[in-house]
Phi, psi and omega in degrees: 000136179298137180300336180295335179296339182267359179290142194272355185252143167236113181265124184259160188296337181272006178093359174276150182231126178262130179246118177271104187288353180276344188268156178301143178083002183297319181294318178295320179295320179297319179297318179294317181297325184301337182285333186220012179217163182244130176286124185247336174196161182215071177286102180069231187266359179250109182262142182247125176248162176227131175262127181234164175305318182293320180296324178290316182292325175296321179296317180295320181291336179272005174111354176293152175256146182304320180297326179295320180298311180298318183295317182292321176299314181296322182297320185261356185277134179293327182238171175298147179294135177301143182301323181297322179292315178300318181295312180297313181301315181296322179294316180295318180296318182293328182287334182292122178090354180285328177256134181224142168264122182229165179245135175235096187065238179269355184268141174259124187240143167261118184235162175131183182276136179231151174253177185297316179300322180291316179300321179296318179294320179299320182286318189275302189260342184246007184301330182290348181272358181249159182273347179216174181298143178272107179268179181291329182259126175268185001285165183243144182278122183263143171291117185305328180289346183255014184304313181290315182297323179298317179296319177301309186293320180294323178295321179294332176278355179096021181232094180291144182249130171275116182272105180239031181275354177081177186221150177281154188290329184077183182291130182290143179214092180296130175197164177222159170281140177284153172273339176224139175290175181297335178282352182097351180289141179295141180232127174211149179289142173286160184303315183291331177293318176299316182297318180298317180296317181299318181290333175283311185285317182048052177056027178074012182284171180292344177285336181262181172103351174209141178154176184242135175249124183252110183230142182300156171303134181090358183272354178091047179298322178299318179297320178298316178298317179295320180294323177294319177301314181294327179292321184272338177050061182216160175302136190224134173256126180246123178250131183220184196273331184200174184295326178298318179294323177302314179296322180293320177299316180299314181299316182292321178298318179290324184282328190253351181230172179275008175294146175254173182301330181289346182267347189244121179254143176250125182240081184204142180060233181270353177275123184229056182269133175243110184229178184308324169241119183238133182245124182228166177257154175299322181299319179295318183296329185258009179286137173209158187286334177207166182293348184260349182271165174287175178266099188297331184277353176296343177297343179303329178298338183247004185291329178223170176273078183296136173264346182207137171241125179255124178257095177287146184049057189299337179292350180268359188309121177284156185305317180299325178290323174304312184298318180288326179297333178301330180267006183248031188287348177273357178257138178298143184224128180237122175258136178239134179198157171265339184220103179280062183234128173236123181286347182267003178078014182265021179299331178298324180291323176300314182299313187277328187260324176270315179140167182285168176292119181264332185203140175218133179243119180298143182298317184292336177297315179290325178299318180297331179277355183081007180277349170231156177292150176285118192258135170244129180246141181215131171260123181250115182261127181239152179287153174289138177305136182304324183294344182256359184303309184295315179301319181295314183297328184271352185275161173284174187301313183294317181292327177300318180299317181293318179300314180295319182295322183266017179312116182300336180297341182294331188293323178294320178295316177307313183296319180291321179297316179296323181296337180291341189248023171052233187263014179295147178295131190230149173237140168245123188238135179205181187253325192254129189294320179298317179296317180294322177296320178295321178295318180296320179294319181295319183270351185054049182238153180291150182243133176241122177230183178296340180275349180288124179305147184302323180297321179291321176302311182299321180296316181291318177299319180295319178295323177296316180297324181281352181088005180284330174245125184261341179225130176239138172259124186226143174274195183290357175296340180266007179297327191233142163052037173249119185266101178235075194299334184268352180301127185240342183228133174229132175243117180265119182258349173189159182213181181270092176049229184254041187285110178293318183291326178296317179301314181295319181293322178294318176297326180299338179295340186247008187268354178302140181299140182261147185292325183248273180277101187274061178231157178216151183230131178238126178242132174245114181268122189231139177281120185294149173058037178225178177302330182297329179297318179299314181292325180298320179297320179290320181303329187278352191300317183297315181294324177293321177300329179279357176103006178272160178232144178258123171283143180251125176238140179243136175263119192294323178201173187296330179295326181293336183296328181253349186261335189211148176259007181260167183229150181285318189225152175230157178209179181253000000 
């Protein structure tokens, strides 16, 4: 048999790629694909990826070469690459870097090679973004206020723009990174953190200053942001996901830099401080009294001459912030995330308005170095309670998902799973408040939801860190930017539809390296043979793309839920 028959990829003419995980080289092929393709489904042992213009341009911006992409596909493909795929790939690769925004004195210019369809689009639909008529010969003078919108529109037309027009310095802010934190512990950047900062800053050249850094949960994204701030020494606006994260940024800034409390402003809730470094939430920025009024807190973008804006959890950016960011293209912009995944299809806006992916570190790479806990993932399928069978069958699709998600049979399984791990610090995470309240009552453990006052949240998180509380029940408020380094076990009892990024972020709560037993366990309890099973498979895609595997356990009947902690069958 020809050795080519054992190659694990089948590349199809529409740009989808099938990976047969049973064949030799499948793991290596999956690692290669993750750099320039997106995993979209995994029915059993045949995984489906999709290559898109954006996935290719993100790969190129992160340092991949076009020839490498073609070569890796050919190396692992069972058959010759379809001509249509080769043609599309070459076109996407050739378009990257052909259009550039540059500065000539005070003028902003769009320069580069154009074809007839692009020239027509520039003249017809994009002409208002230029200061003069768009003739056949460029470069063309761009209206500076339209810098962001032009990049957005050109990307949607399939023409990515390299923005090399540079950025203004902003208000100066002298500071340094400390060699020791306030506790006296030595502080130094890890090698990958230094590399991420260098790729963002690029020695202050016009090539640097905007982009997204993708680092696993627990890898120190906050530290990377602080290091970029210290490198640029400028007034900085930091936008993050919630009040807990605002407090964490403040603590880390005080602990890791020479900034004092008088330099750091908190813009959240009733605190409205604007200082050289100001930390605000997306919720605060998009708050307004009614749907017809403007966003009053958006003025924060103009309150100081910011030299840097940091978008923490950049995949969460709400549409109003995107719109305002389009007009902030002269300010350096740094996006931080563990999962550059947006379920709303707005990843193109992240690329064009915040910047391309500058650096990505695979999760398993850090795990192999011991910088993340060694993770075991398991999906536990339980039967729907008999009393809910009729209600489920008669319900609509959306209601069916909720019925399956709130299946009361899950609570007994949750309790047994937690019991397997003794006194290790544990989290129970879910979506629905009634279900979470029932879990908290059953376990006699504290519950944190969006209704929990921030002071109470901080008190409970601190008690968990000190070991005084061993189990916390948390809603989706703990999906993001909650630092619980000792948490080793997480049981997910419900989630938000098929959200890949939510699954990854929840797993991220338990991945901080542990001082002794550096292991972590994630369990997702799913109601078998229901809509929830379909969504669970989608939720797992990002982690599988990172090289993790979910063990499958089935609980045979409701009696087993309370009688035994063992399972009949396992799967991959």
